[in-house]
C-alpha positions, 0 to 999 in steps of 0.5 A: 055490449062488450062483444059488440065493442070488441067487434067494433074495435076490430072493424075500426082497426081494419077500416082505418088502414092500420091492419093494412099497414101492419100487414105491409110491414110483415110482407116486406120481410123476404122470408123465403124458407127455400132460399138459404140466403134468407136465414137472417130474414127468418130470424128477424121476422120472429124477433123484430116483428112478431115478438113485439106484437105479442108483447103488446098482448101481454105475451112473453115470447122466445125464439128457438133454434130448430133441433135439426141443424141448419133448419128454420127457427121457431117462436113460442109465446105464452100468456097465463092469466089463470092456470084454472082457465083453458089454454088455447094454442094458436099456430102460424108460419111466417115463412113464404115460398120464393117471391118469383120477382119479375113474374108478377103482373103489372110489375108488382113487387112480391115484397110490397103490399099493393092494393088494386081494388079489393085485391091486396097483392104480396107474397105471404098475404094469403099464406100465411102472414095475412092469416096470422096477422088477423088472429093477432089483431083479433086478440088485441081487440078482445083484450081491449074490450075485456079490460086488458084480459083475454079470459083464457090462457094463450100460447103462440107457436110460429114456425119459419119452415112450413113451406119446406115441409116443417122440418124439425116441427115434430121434434121441437113439439116433443121437446117443448111439450110442457110449454105447448100444453093446451086444451085446443088448437085454433089456427088459420091457414089455407082457403075457405071452401067458397068466397061467400061462405066462412069455413071451419076444417078439423084436420087434413088429408095426408100426402105421400109422394113417390117415384116409379123408375124403370131403366132397361138398358144403357142408351136409346136404340133406333126404333126402326131397327129395334122396334118390336124387339126391345121393351119400351120403358115408357110403355111399361111404366104407363101400364104400371101407372094404369094398374094403380089408377084406372082411366077414370081416376079410381084407385085400383090397388086395394091396400091404398083405398080408404075405409068407408066414409064415416056417417058423421063425415057424410053428414058434415059434407052433405051441404058442401058444394065444391067449385063453381067460383069464377076463377076455378076450373069446372069439375069433371063429374065423371072423374074419381071414385064412383058413387061419391059426391064431389065433396066426398071425393076430395074431403073423404076419399083417397086419390093417386095423382100423376105429378110428372112423367118423363120418357125420351125428349117430349119437346124434341123427340127422336126415332129411338126407343128410350132406355129409361122412364120415370114418374112422380106420383102422389097419394092424398089420403084420409084417416085409416089409410095404411100410407106408412107401408105405401112402398111395400103395397105398390111393389107387391101390386106391381109384382103381382101384375108382372111388372118386376123391374120397376123401382119404387122410392120410399115416400116421405109421409105427412099423416092424415088427421080428422077431428070428429065433427060433433066435438064440443070445440067444433060446436063452439066455433061454429056457433060463434062464427054464425053469430058474428056473420049470420052465415052457417059455416061450411064444416069440413072434417078435413081439408083436401090438402095437407098441413102438419096438423098431425103434430098438433093432433097426435104429438100434442094430443089436441082437438084442432079447429082451423078457420081459414081466411083466404079463398081458392083462387088466391094464387098462393105459391104462385106469382100474383098471390093476393087476398080479398079485403072483404074476406080479411075484414070478415075474418078479423071480425070472426076471430074477434068473436071466437076469441071473445066468446072463448073468454066469456064461456071459458068455464063451460068449455072442455078441458084436458087433464095434465096427464093427457100430455104426459 
């Protein structure tokens, strides 16, 4: 059967070592988007590596400059087999965080893919070069098995600035809306829920970082001579934080609590088990919003986290009352939270608690998104993955972390289906980033099945009218 042929071709691509060699070549591009000196590597990855690979799929591509001056480039590739067929937008990012050379185990080089047992080490192996390489290879297998045709129209969007917050992505997608018109986004990023269970997620929690700062005077003063006479900014700031989130991690500021978890989301999360992996920390069962399961706390609710706090000199304290204190906090939030007015909500809350002197910064907000779990595209993806793997995938209405999914869901108006190929302990963003070979192989087979089934079932899959993207 042609589906079986496509899966067999994908398996041979992996088992022969060809996929590993392709990934090694891509990891050798030091595409650090946080490093201005790597600008040439960012362009070369698109023009010298990705464009030729897409061309082999019959996809014509073009590299574009970022609409924001000095920011990272984009690539759009398109293959229109028949305007009457559905169009799939596939997204990925070719940039990585800094390589952190010299800090990897066993003198590993972040720009050289190195194999140790089932682990493949290299910067970008998990985030995101390994993942978009899987999708390219899966499309190649499908095209070969279907006689040189996919059975649907394909658009690729690859950005090179995701690790710096995707600057210009929203503006770029607005400006190129016509080229990016599609019926669905199918993409891969982030980790599976658990190693042994394929995962599909449909959106992301939003994120907003904000600073609290309190400066009461110039310079410190002796704690013996002035203790009890001068307000201590560390004490005041600690009470401010405690007024926002209690000692069990429960958000106490009503305006930043989410609406009740929808019944459809609760159903989707009912069989989701969080944590338990060998390299994962044990869950604190009595932390966070009471009455919720661990899955509901991380995928269906909001959290306020203290990322950093500073007062005095923690490494070399002196007997003086500090003059200032500051903290960086983070709100992770789900759909329905009024995060755009976070600053005014926090300021009003602090003032009602008599904390008038604390400055609150204006956060940069990445919006939350969530596709309904009973969407037709979701059901299609779940069926296909289960047919390939024999395992019912975990379905997350949204990821606990954040991605620029709001650009695709809101600006382009697409249903968004994400199929990750990494796992929680992959050390992404840290030294020793790696992927597991069995997960990569299974991911390649899963995506081959998804794209093959999409071509076979194209006539029955939901379409969007042209005016939807007007």
